[in-house]
N, C-alpha and C positions, 0 to 999 in steps of 0.2 A: 801205195795209197797213203796220203798224208794223214788222214784222220780215220783210222779203222773204226773208231767208235761211231762215226757218222753213218757208216754202212749198217752197223748194228742197230742204231736208233731208227733208221729208215725201215729196216726189216720189221721192227716192232710196230711201226705205223701200218705197214702193209698187212701184217698178221692180224691186227685189229680189224681192218676193213674186211679181210677174208672171213674171219670168224663171224662178223656181223652178217655178211652175205649168206653164209652157210646156215646160221641160226634162223634168219628170216626167209630163207629159200628165195632170195631176191638176187637174180643174176643178170638183170637188165642193166646194160651200160648206158652212158649218156647218149649214145647213138641209137638206143632202142634195141640193140642186139644182145643176146645172152652168151654168145660164143666166147668172148674175151673172159668174162668172170667165171663161166663154167670151167673153162680150160685151166685158169689160174687157181681156182678154189680146189680143184681135185687133182692137181698135178702131182702132189705128194701123197702117197698112200698112207692112210692112217693105220698105225700098227697095233694100237692098244686093243687087246681082246683076248679071247680064249683060244684062238687058233695057235697051236703050239709052234707052227712054222714061223709065225710072226713075233712070238714072245721075245726073241733075242733082240729085236729092235726097240722094245719098250725101255723106258727110263728105269734105271735101277731103283728099287724101292727105298733104300736108306741113304743113298748118296748120288751126287751128280757126276757127270763125266770128268770133272776136275777133282773128284774125290771128296768134295765138301759134303758134310751131312745135310740131309734135307728133311729130317724128322721134325714133326710138329712139336715134339717134346724136348727138342734140343735147348739146353738152358742158356746158351750164349747167343748173342746176335750173330747171324751168319755173315760171312764175308761176301762182298759183291762177286758176282760171276763175270767172267771165268777167272779162276786162279791158275797160276802156272802149274803144270803137271808135277806131281811128286811131293808137294808140300802136304797136301791132305790125301789120305789113302783110305778107300773103302768106308769113308764116313766115320772112322773110329780112331785113326792115327794121324799124328802131326809129326812131320819129319823136320827137326830143327836144322840139320845140316843143309837140306835143300832150301829151307827158309833163309838161312844165312847166305848161301851162295846166290840166291835170288836178289838179296839186298846188294851184294857185291856186283852182280850183273847190271842192276839199275844204276848203281853208283858209277860204274865204268861208262855206261851209255850216256848218262846225263852230265856227270862232272868231268871225267877224263876225255870223252869224245866230244863234249860240248853240246849235247842235245838239249832240247828245251822241255822235254817231258811229254809234249803233245805228240811227238813222233814215236812214242813207245807203243808196243803191241798192246791189245786190249788186256791181255793177261797181266802185263806189268802195270797198267793203269789201275786195274782192279786190285792188284797186290798192294800198290802204293796207297790206295784209299783205305784198305784194311790196316796197313801198317800205321798210317797217321791216326786212324780212329782208335787203335788199341795201344798206342804208345803213351807212356806217362808224360806229363808236361815236363819239358827240360828244366833241370835245376842246375845252376852253375856248379861246376866241380863234382857232378854226380853222373853216374851212367844213365843212359836212356834205357828205359825198360819197356818191354812188350808184354802185355797181359796175355798169358797163354789161355787156350781154351781148356777149361778144367775138365770137361767131359771127354776130351780126346787123350789118348795115350801117346806119350813122347816115344818116338821110335827112331833111333835107339834112345834109351834113357840117357840124359846128359846132366846129372846132378850138379856138376861143376858150373853149368851155365844158368841153372835155375836159382833165382833169388826170391826168398819169401819177402813179401812186401805188404 
């Protein structure tokens, strides 16, 4: 797929239509039949609830599937979804080694292999957006700095990489 984000965006459009149909209890299609929308609106079982057999399918309370925290009281702006696996863990930890290896992977794909960035997986696109947003503006003859998420624990701690700024 050339643009994985296009599929993601289209799914967002369809999700909005399905939610509107369920809320309004309107399943009539343009042909006047309800079969199409009833089938598509209820094809995926809704798992949120008290039934203990279904609870494992619920979203984790404090973090998303990519490990990014989802708490309302999180003091930093959250990175875009989805982030590559292993950078954020359980909504509490940030792994600098995985972070740095992800930068290297993107560098290899875009610079060494000559990619244009548009062909990157969604996780890499979201990671690049986070990276750009949290980087300090480049200053000649100075290192580029990434603002860490203060409420996340560095795991493992790497004091030699952390610069107070």
